[in-house]
C-alpha positions in Angstrom: 21.3 -140.8 -54.2 20.8 -137.6 -52.4 21.7 -137.3 -48.8 19.2 -136.3 -46.3 20.9 -134.1 -43.1 19.0 -135.3 -40.2 19.7 -134.4 -36.6 22.2 -136.6 -34.4 19.2 -137.3 -32.1 16.8 -138.8 -35.0 19.7 -140.6 -37.0 20.5 -142.3 -33.7 16.7 -143.3 -33.7 16.6 -144.4 -37.1 19.6 -146.8 -36.7 18.4 -148.0 -33.2 14.9 -148.5 -35.0 16.0 -150.4 -38.5 18.8 -152.4 -36.2 15.4 -153.9 -34.1 14.5 -154.2 -37.3 17.1 -156.8 -38.6 17.1 -158.3 -35.5 13.4 -159.4 -35.6 14.0 -160.7 -39.3 11.9 -157.9 -41.0 15.0 -156.4 -43.1 18.2 -157.8 -43.7 21.6 -155.9 -42.7 22.1 -154.9 -46.5 19.0 -153.1 -46.4 19.6 -151.8 -42.9 22.6 -150.1 -44.4 21.3 -149.4 -47.8 19.0 -147.3 -46.2 21.3 -145.7 -43.6 23.5 -144.4 -46.3 20.5 -142.2 -48.0 20.9 -140.2 -44.0 23.4 -138.3 -42.8 24.2 -136.5 -39.3 23.7 -132.7 -39.0 27.0 -131.2 -37.4 24.6 -129.3 -35.4 26.1 -126.6 -32.8 29.1 -127.2 -31.4 30.5 -124.7 -28.9 34.6 -125.3 -29.5 33.3 -124.5 -33.6 31.5 -121.3 -32.2 35.0 -120.6 -30.2 37.1 -120.9 -32.5 35.1 -119.2 -35.4 34.9 -116.1 -33.2 38.5 -116.4 -32.2 38.9 -116.0 -36.3 37.0 -113.2 -36.4 38.3 -111.5 -34.0 42.1 -112.1 -35.1 40.7 -111.3 -38.9 39.4 -108.2 -37.4 42.4 -107.3 -35.2 44.5 -107.9 -38.3 42.6 -105.7 -40.2 43.1 -103.3 -38.1 46.4 -103.6 -36.9 47.4 -103.5 -40.8 45.4 -100.4 -41.5 46.7 -98.7 -38.7 50.4 -99.2 -39.9 49.9 -99.2 -43.4 51.5 -95.9 -44.2 54.3 -97.0 -42.3 54.9 -100.3 -44.3 57.3 -100.0 -47.1 55.1 -100.3 -50.7 56.9 -103.7 -51.7 56.3 -105.4 -48.1 52.8 -104.4 -48.4 51.3 -107.3 -50.7 54.4 -109.3 -49.4 52.6 -109.1 -45.6 49.3 -109.5 -47.2 50.1 -112.6 -49.0 52.5 -114.3 -46.4 49.5 -113.9 -44.1 46.8 -115.2 -45.9 49.0 -118.0 -47.6 50.0 -119.0 -43.5 46.3 -119.0 -42.0 45.6 -121.4 -45.3 48.3 -123.7 -44.7 47.7 -123.9 -41.1 44.1 -124.7 -41.7 45.1 -128.3 -43.8 47.5 -129.1 -41.9 45.2 -129.0 -38.9 42.4 -130.7 -41.1 42.6 -134.1 -39.9 43.6 -133.9 -36.3 41.6 -130.5 -35.8 38.9 -130.3 -38.4 37.1 -127.4 -36.2 40.2 -125.1 -35.7 41.0 -126.0 -39.4 37.6 -124.5 -40.6 38.0 -121.3 -38.1 41.7 -121.1 -39.7 39.9 -121.2 -43.4 37.5 -118.3 -42.4 40.6 -116.1 -41.4 42.8 -117.0 -44.8 39.3 -115.8 -46.9 39.0 -112.5 -44.1 42.3 -111.8 -44.7 42.3 -111.7 -48.3 39.3 -109.5 -48.5 41.0 -107.4 -46.5 44.3 -107.2 -48.6 42.1 -106.8 -51.4 41.0 -103.0 -50.1 44.2 -102.4 -48.5 46.0 -102.9 -51.9 43.3 -101.1 -53.7 43.7 -97.8 -51.7 47.7 -98.5 -51.3 48.1 -98.2 -54.9 45.4 -96.2 -55.5 44.1 -98.3 -58.1 40.6 -96.3 -57.4 38.7 -99.8 -58.1 34.8 -99.4 -57.3 33.7 -102.1 -54.3 31.7 -104.1 -55.9 34.7 -104.9 -58.4 36.6 -105.5 -55.1 33.8 -107.7 -53.8 33.7 -109.9 -56.7 37.4 -110.8 -55.9 37.1 -111.9 -52.3 33.6 -113.8 -53.3 36.0 -116.5 -55.8 38.4 -117.8 -53.3 35.8 -118.0 -50.7 33.6 -120.3 -53.5 36.2 -121.9 -54.6 37.5 -122.8 -51.2 33.6 -123.8 -50.6 33.9 -126.0 -53.2 37.0 -127.7 -52.0 36.7 -128.1 -48.7 32.8 -128.6 -48.8 32.4 -125.9 -46.4 28.8 -124.3 -45.7 29.6 -121.5 -43.8 31.9 -119.9 -46.5 29.3 -120.8 -48.9 26.4 -118.7 -47.4 29.1 -115.5 -46.9 29.6 -115.7 -50.1 25.7 -115.3 -50.8 26.2 -112.5 -48.5 29.0 -110.7 -50.4 27.6 -111.3 -53.8 24.2 -109.5 -52.2 26.4 -106.2 -50.9 28.1 -106.2 -53.8 24.8 -105.8 -56.3 23.0 -103.2 -53.7 26.3 -101.3 -53.7 26.3 -100.5 -57.2 24.8 -102.5 -59.9 25.6 -101.2 -63.2 26.1 -102.4 -66.6 29.3 -103.7 -66.5 28.2 -105.9 -63.5 25.8 -107.7 -64.6 27.7 -109.9 -67.0 30.3 -110.7 -64.2 27.4 -111.9 -61.9 26.0 -114.2 -64.1 29.3 -116.1 -64.4 29.5 -115.8 -60.3 25.9 -117.1 -60.3 26.8 -120.6 -62.3 29.4 -121.0 -59.7 27.2 -121.0 -56.4 24.6 -123.1 -58.3 28.2 -126.0 -59.0 28.9 -125.3 -55.8 25.7 -125.7 -54.2 25.5 -129.0 -56.8 28.6 -130.4 -54.7 27.4 -129.6 -51.1 24.0 -131.7 -52.2 21.6 -128.8 -52.3 20.6 -128.5 -48.8 17.8 -126.5 -48.3 19.4 -123.5 -46.9 21.8 -123.4 -49.7 19.0 -123.8 -52.3 16.7 -120.9 -50.7 19.9 -118.5 -50.4 20.5 -119.2 -54.6 17.4 -118.4 -55.3 17.0 -115.5 -53.4 19.9 -113.6 -55.0 19.1 -114.7 -58.2 15.7 -113.3 -58.2 17.0 -110.7 -56.2 19.6 -110.3 -59.5 16.5 -109.9 -61.7 14.9 -107.1 -59.7 18.4 -105.2 -59.9 18.6 -105.5 -63.8 14.7 -104.1 -63.9 15.5 -101.4 -61.6 18.9 -100.6 -63.4 16.9 -100.5 -67.0 14.0 -98.2 -65.5 11.4 -101.0 -66.1 8.2 -99.9 -64.7 7.1 -100.6 -61.0 3.4 -102.4 -62.5 5.7 -104.4 -64.7 8.3 -105.7 -62.3 5.6 -107.1 -59.9 3.8 -108.7 -62.6 6.5 -110.1 -63.7 7.8 -111.5 -60.1 4.2 -112.5 -59.4 4.1 -114.6 -62.7 7.7 -116.0 -61.6 6.4 -117.1 -58.0 3.2 -118.9 -59.4 5.5 -120.7 -61.4 7.7 -121.6 -58.6 5.6 -122.5 -56.6 3.4 -125.1 -59.1 6.3 -126.1 -61.3 6.0 -129.8 -60.8 9.4 -130.9 -59.5 10.7 -133.7 -56.9 13.7 -132.3 -56.2 13.8 -129.7 -53.1 9.7 -129.0 -53.9 8.9 -127.5 -50.6 12.0 -124.9 -51.3 11.0 -124.0 -54.6 7.5 -123.5 -53.0 8.6 -121.6 -50.1 10.5 -118.9 -52.6 7.6 -119.1 -54.8 4.8 -118.2 -52.1 7.1 -115.6 -50.9 7.5 -113.7 -54.2 4.1 -114.0 -55.3 2.8 -112.9 -52.1 5.2 -110.0 -51.9 4.5 -108.7 -55.6 0.8 -109.4 -54.9 0.5 -107.7 -51.9 2.3 -104.3 -53.9 0.0 -104.6 -56.8 -2.9 -104.5 -54.5 -2.1 -100.4 -54.1 -3.7 -97.5 -56.5 -0.4 -96.9 -57.0 0.9 -99.3 -58.5 -1.9 -99.5 -61.3 -1.6 -96.1 -61.6 1.9 -95.6 -63.4 0.8 -96.9 -66.4 -0.4 -94.9 -68.7 -4.3 -95.4 -69.8 -4.9 -95.7 -65.6 -6.3 -92.8 -64.1 -6.3 -93.8 -60.4 -5.8 -97.7 -60.5 -8.5 -97.6 -57.9 -10.2 -99.7 -59.4 -7.8 -101.7 -61.3 -6.5 -102.6 -57.8 -9.6 -104.1 -56.4 -10.6 -106.0 -59.9 -6.7 -108.0 -59.0 -7.0 -108.5 -55.2 -10.1 -109.9 -55.2 -9.0 -112.8 -57.2 -5.7 -113.2 -55.7 -7.4 -113.1 -52.1 -9.2 -116.5 -53.3 -6.0 -117.6 -54.8 -4.2 -117.1 -51.5 -7.5 -118.6 -49.7 -7.2 -121.9 -51.9 -3.5 -121.8 -50.8 -4.5 -121.7 -47.5 -6.5 -124.6 -47.5 -3.0 -126.3 -48.7 -1.7 -125.7 -45.6 0.4 -123.3 -46.2 0.9 -121.1 -43.7 2.7 -118.5 -45.6 -0.3 -117.5 -47.9 -2.2 -116.9 -44.5 0.5 -114.5 -43.6 0.2 -112.6 -46.5 -3.8 -112.9 -46.6 -3.3 -111.8 -43.2 -1.3 -108.6 -44.7 -3.8 -107.7 -47.0 -6.6 -107.3 -44.4 -4.8 -104.9 -42.1 -3.8 -103.5 -45.5 -7.0 -102.7 -46.4 -7.8 -101.5 -43.1 -5.4 -99.1 -42.8 -6.6 -97.3 -45.8 -9.9 -97.2 -44.8 -9.6 -96.6 -41.2 -7.0 -94.6 -40.5 -8.3 -90.9 -41.7 -12.3 -91.9 -40.2 -11.7 -93.4 -36.6 -10.1 -91.9 -33.9 -6.9 -92.9 -32.9 -7.6 -94.7 -29.7 -9.9 -97.4 -31.7 -7.8 -97.7 -34.6 -5.4 -99.0 -32.8 -7.8 -100.9 -30.0 -9.5 -102.3 -33.3 -6.3 -103.1 -35.1 -4.4 -104.9 -31.9 -8.0 -107.0 -31.6 -7.3 -107.9 -35.1 -3.8 -108.7 -35.3 -4.4 -110.6 -31.6 -6.9 -112.4 -33.3 -5.1 -113.2 -36.7 -2.5 -114.9 -34.0 -4.6 -117.3 -32.6 -5.7 -118.5 -35.9 -2.4 -118.6 -36.9 -1.6 -120.4 -33.8 -4.7 -122.9 -34.2 -3.9 -123.7 -37.7 -0.1 -124.4 -37.4 -1.3 -127.1 -34.7 -3.7 -128.2 -37.2 -1.4 -129.0 -40.1 1.5 -130.5 -37.4 -1.2 -132.6 -36.8 -2.3 -133.6 -40.0 1.1 -133.3 -41.3 2.3 -136.5 -38.7 -1.0 -138.4 -39.3 0.1 -138.8 -42.8 3.1 -139.7 -42.6 3.8 -143.4 -43.5 4.2 -145.8 -40.5 
């Protein structure tokens, strides 16, 4: 059964309403408990968590700077021992404080992961291993994912996504294509254990799409073909009839198809094909039905589609009038359009919010 995380105020309100329903005899206590089992309180912003997390990051930074400054003075046999001891101490302290001081325990867990990452890079430098940065990052990602799975730690899980993105950005080669795949599989497993939260699923889908983009870039696939593939992927993600977290798939799909369609509206994207000379007519023939498609999505109350529609209008406005209008008139009209578009966007959001509230079951 999927557990939904809601804000503390909403959870308390839901519990009060269910208790009232039990008092009035509408539902039984067993039915109330079964309903409440589907929800959990979100932790929300905790000032203690913020303080100890910042403290852990600062301690990790201070440790890295101290060890880096004293690295040459430390005998080689003791370098690995020092790093391993600090990592083990932080990790052991985290587990010892897990029950009595859970927030501090999480902060020490972050510190342990930071020490491990610093140790990987320092050992590589000390022993002249000459390992590539993306290889070192992969060694850093694994304990972050393992600890995120074992401790159900959401911050470490998102941190692993960031490290994986950095690893693919630094240097994506053929040697890195296959090692990334098991990492993505491990991310999916951890995601399953953490309950597929919306932010987690969004991050995982984004990383997977970026991996595909880097793969296409590495094999020198034409930009036009890349854009078409992502347009199709976006349409599939949006229209796939999933009941599970469908709003996340729709959001990622809208962002993907909107970005791909926006780039395909440029004639330069079509000009990369050998049999097309300028791409002007081809881009227009694509853009017209794409605009109608965005209008269709807008009627289905998707604000992202409306944003991309406005971006397309502004893009053609720049192309058509930047060289012909005076700069003052050009910026005035452009600013007026953005102002009107912002007003329409706000009004659209308000109407959508009102309709959603009316459609909610009472």
